[in-house]
C-alpha positions in Angstrom: -17.8 84.1 9.5 -17.5 80.5 8.4 -18.4 77.8 10.9 -16.7 75.3 8.6 -13.5 77.3 8.4 -13.3 77.9 12.1 -13.9 74.3 12.8 -11.3 73.1 10.4 -8.7 75.5 11.8 -9.4 74.4 15.4 -9.3 70.7 14.6 -6.0 71.1 12.8 -4.6 72.8 15.9 -5.6 70.0 18.3 -3.4 67.1 19.2 -4.8 63.7 18.1 -5.5 62.6 21.7 -7.8 65.7 22.4 -11.6 65.4 21.8 -13.4 68.5 20.6 -16.9 69.2 22.0 -18.6 71.9 19.9 -20.6 73.9 22.3 -23.9 74.5 20.4 -26.0 76.1 23.2 -28.3 78.8 21.8 -27.3 77.9 18.2 -29.8 77.1 15.5 -30.3 73.7 13.8 -28.8 75.3 10.6 -25.6 76.4 12.4 -25.3 72.9 14.0 -25.8 71.3 10.6 -23.0 73.4 9.1 -20.7 72.0 11.7 -22.1 68.5 11.2 -21.5 68.7 7.5 -17.9 69.8 8.2 -17.5 66.5 10.1 -18.2 67.5 13.7 -20.3 64.8 15.6 -19.9 65.8 19.3 -22.0 68.7 20.5 -22.4 70.1 24.0 -25.5 71.8 25.4 -26.1 73.4 28.8 -29.9 73.1 29.0 -31.6 69.7 28.9 -34.8 70.9 27.3 -32.9 72.6 24.4 -30.6 69.6 24.0 -33.6 67.2 23.8 -35.4 69.3 21.2 -32.2 69.2 19.1 -31.7 65.5 19.6 -35.3 64.9 18.4 -34.8 67.0 15.2 -31.2 66.5 14.2 -29.3 63.5 12.8 -29.2 60.5 15.1 -25.5 59.9 14.9 -24.8 63.2 16.8 -23.2 62.5 20.2 -24.8 64.8 22.8 -22.9 66.0 25.8 -24.6 67.7 28.7 -22.1 70.3 29.8 -24.2 72.6 32.1 -25.3 72.4 35.7 -27.8 69.5 36.0 -30.9 69.5 38.2 -31.8 66.1 39.4 -35.5 66.4 38.4 -34.4 66.9 34.7 -32.2 63.9 34.4 -35.1 61.7 33.2 -35.5 63.8 30.0 -32.0 63.0 28.7 -31.4 59.6 30.2 -32.4 57.7 27.0 -29.9 59.4 24.7 -27.2 61.5 26.4 -23.7 60.2 25.8 -21.7 62.1 28.5 -22.7 64.2 31.4 -19.9 66.6 32.3 -21.1 68.4 35.4 -21.8 65.8 38.1 -21.1 67.7 41.3 -22.8 65.5 44.0 -23.4 61.9 44.9 -27.2 62.6 45.0 -27.0 63.6 41.3 -24.9 60.5 40.5 -27.6 58.3 42.1 -30.3 59.9 40.1 -28.5 59.4 36.8 -27.9 55.8 37.8 -31.6 55.3 38.6 -32.8 56.9 35.3 -30.2 55.1 33.2 -31.4 51.8 34.7 -34.9 52.5 33.4 -33.5 52.7 29.8 -31.2 49.7 30.3 -28.2 51.9 29.7 -24.9 52.8 31.4 -24.3 56.6 31.2 -20.8 58.0 31.2 -20.2 60.8 33.6 -17.5 63.3 34.6 -17.2 64.4 38.2 -17.0 68.2 38.3 -14.2 69.7 40.5 -14.4 73.2 41.9 -11.0 74.7 40.9 -12.0 78.4 40.3 -11.9 81.2 42.9 -15.4 82.2 41.9 -18.1 81.1 44.3 -20.6 80.8 41.5 -18.9 77.8 40.0 -20.1 74.4 41.0 -18.0 71.3 41.8 -16.5 69.0 44.4 -13.5 69.6 46.5 -10.7 67.0 46.9 -12.2 65.5 50.1 -15.7 65.2 48.5 -14.1 63.5 45.4 -12.3 61.0 47.6 -15.3 60.3 49.8 -17.5 59.6 46.7 -15.2 57.3 44.8 -14.1 55.4 48.0 -17.6 54.7 49.3 -19.4 51.4 49.2 -22.6 53.1 47.9 -20.7 54.4 44.9 -19.3 50.9 44.2 -22.9 49.6 44.1 -24.0 51.9 41.2 -24.3 49.8 38.0 -25.7 52.2 35.4 -23.2 55.0 35.5 -19.5 54.9 34.6 -17.1 57.7 35.8 -14.9 58.3 32.8 -13.0 61.3 34.1 -13.1 64.8 35.7 -14.2 68.2 34.5 -13.5 71.7 35.7 -13.8 75.4 34.8 -11.1 77.9 35.5 -11.8 81.4 36.9 -13.0 83.9 34.4 -10.0 86.2 34.6 -7.2 87.7 32.5 -4.6 86.4 35.0 -3.0 83.7 32.9 -0.9 82.3 35.8 -4.0 81.9 38.0 -5.8 79.9 35.2 -2.7 77.8 34.7 -2.5 77.0 38.5 -6.2 76.0 38.5 -5.7 73.7 35.5 -2.6 72.2 37.2 -4.7 71.5 40.3 -7.4 69.7 38.3 -4.8 67.7 36.5 -3.5 66.6 39.9 -7.0 65.6 41.1 -7.3 63.6 37.8 -4.1 61.6 38.5 -5.4 60.7 42.0 -8.8 59.7 40.5 -7.1 57.5 38.0 -5.6 55.4 40.8 -9.1 54.5 42.0 -11.2 54.5 38.8 -10.2 52.1 35.9 -12.3 54.0 33.3 -11.0 57.4 34.3 -9.3 58.6 31.0 -11.0 61.9 30.2 -9.9 65.3 31.6 -12.4 67.9 30.3 -10.9 71.4 30.8 -10.4 74.3 28.5 -12.8 76.5 26.5 -12.4 79.0 23.6 -10.2 81.4 25.5 -7.9 79.0 27.3 -8.0 75.6 25.6 -4.3 75.7 24.4 -3.2 76.2 27.9 -5.5 73.5 29.2 -4.1 71.0 26.7 -0.5 72.0 27.8 -1.6 71.1 31.4 -3.1 67.7 30.4 -6.6 68.2 29.0 -7.9 65.4 26.8 -11.3 67.1 26.0 -12.0 70.8 25.2 -15.4 72.6 25.0 -15.3 75.2 22.3 -18.3 77.3 21.3 -17.7 81.0 20.3 -14.5 80.2 18.4 -16.5 77.9 16.2 -20.0 79.5 16.0 -19.3 83.1 16.9 -20.9 85.0 19.8 -23.9 83.4 21.4 -27.4 84.8 20.9 -29.3 84.5 24.2 -32.4 86.1 22.8 -33.3 83.1 20.6 
């Protein structure tokens, strides 16, 4: 398996307006460097500790995205360097990111995570919660975060029509959010198994791991 070949094929298949996040969780420095050498610069991790260790040891022009569920007490460890936080699923988390970003004199870009899947285990906001956050005075007072879009994960199922429905609902939330948020240009949806469909439904950012790096090794 060639990471370089996989990456090249995927990049060639993506429209020019779609950003590729290479999901490097559980992957070694060597594997990430192969993708880096092939031209990839945006990498996504789902554990802050692992991402921070990679940030410390890998080239400094790598753009790190936090794509996993974020605990508020861990935000401080990535606030100095993280480029985009995908899974912001509460106003309390948003306030913590703002507070930690202020300490580093930074504005951190965030995506609000919407709950579109039928699986209860998935995190995210519903439509009412989204509206309440972006319409609130408290939200308007945050100076060190910038909401640049929405993110969501479809149900893990073989039912293609269900996945398409869920992507359509997220794209609809995105249109509404754009009416309120001037920087809302990113719709992050689609992974290795469904990113072509996600792009058809309006995705501008895809998170691809196993199709680039092969199956994950959780024993590392």
